[in-house]
N, C-alpha and C positions, 0 to 999 in steps of 0.2 A: 535536618528539619523535618517535622512530623508530616508536612504536606508532601514530602518526597519519599515516603515509605508507605507501605500497604500492609494491612493487618492480615494475619493468617499465613497460609503457605499456598503456593501454587506449583504448577509443574516445573520441571527442571528448566525448560526454555524460559518461561517468564521470570524465574529467579535469577537468571543470567542478565536479564534486561533491567529488572526493577529490584528494589530492596523490600523484602517482605519480613516482618517481624511478628512475633507472638510472645508477649510478655504476660499472658494470662488476662482474665476478665477485667479485673480492676484497672491495670495499666492500659490495656487496650481501649477501655472507655475514655481514659484520660487522653490517649493519643487520638482517639476519634474526635474528642472535643477540640483538639488542637489542630485538626484538619487532615489527619490520616483517614484513608478510605480502604474499603475492602478489596478493591481491584482498580487497576488503571482504566482510565476512560479511553474511548476510541481515539480521541485527540491526542492523548499522552502516548499511545502506542504508535500513532502516526508521527509524532514528534521524534520518538526513538528511532523510527525507521529512517526518517529524513535526515536526522542529525549524523548518522553514520551507517549508510545502507550496507556497506561492505561488511561491517561487523555484525549487523543484523542477519545478513545473508549467511555468514560464516557460523554464527550461533545456531542458526536454523538447521544447519547440516548441509547447506548448499543444495545443489541439484541432485546429489546422490542421496539425499535424505528420502526415504521412501514412506514418509509419513502420510503422503497423499497417494491414494491407490491410483492405478492406471485408469480404472473406470471414472474416478472423479476428475482426473486430468482431462480425459476425453470430454466429459460433461462441461468442465470449465472452458474448453476451447470454443464451445458452441453456445455458451450462456452469456448473457449481458452482465459481465462482472467489472469491466473496466470503466472508471469514471472519465467521461469525456466532456469537453466544454466546446460550444460553438458560439461565436459572436453573431448576433442578428441585428441588422440596421433597423431602426425604428421606421415604421411606415410614415409617409409624408402626409398622410390625410388625417385630418381632424384629431390631433393629439391634444387633449386638454392638459392643464398643468399637473393634475393628479397622476395621469399616466406618464407625463415626461419625468416626474420625479423618480420613477422606477428605472429610467434609463440613465446612462452616464451622460456627462457633459457634451459629448459628441454624438449623442443619439444612438448609442450601442447598448445592447443588453447581452449579458452572458447567459446562455441557456446550458444547464448541466443535465446530463443523462447518463445512465449506465449503457454501455455499448458492448457488443460481442467482440472478442479479440480479432475475428476474421475481418471486421470492418476496417482495421488498420493496414490490411494487406493492400488496400487501394493506394496507399501512400508509401509503399516499400522503398521508393527511391529518395524519400524525404525524411524518414524516421528510422531509428534503430528499433528493432523488435527481436524478440526471442526466436532464435532459428529452430527449424524442425531438427529432430535428433538425426535423421538420415542424411541431412545436409552437413551436419557436423562430422558424422562419420566419413562421408565421402571426401570432405575437405581435408580431414586428418590423414586419410589414406593418400591422397595426392601429395600432401606436404611431406609425408614420410618417404613416398617414392622418389621425390625430388631432393631428398636429403635436408630439407628445411628443418624438420624436427626428427627426433629419433624414437 
């Protein structure tokens, strides 16, 4: 389907996830009229990510892929880059119908915000999070010394 392919060519990583075609100016105009776009939308990238996260991770080169520099990784650790959601109860005082329409049927509203990864350390016993590298290395050393792994 024309809506499932994109015009032109992109980098190797994107070409593994999406179908890119280039049949020349005339054919590309026809495909564009039929729904083809120049590049995937953010929503389409997110859909690919959630449809098969392990494949997406593997195609990206996994953790060993050094496409992101150490400096950028450090900056990411302290920057508000993770989407968070918090539910907030509607105040009980003077809510008119226009305001109530923004809240769900039980009087709750979802507040979305970008948060720093460190904010999730508060809930370490309740969520899975990416471990620090030194933790992985020490765990591996312990498992090797106990013969759990070789």
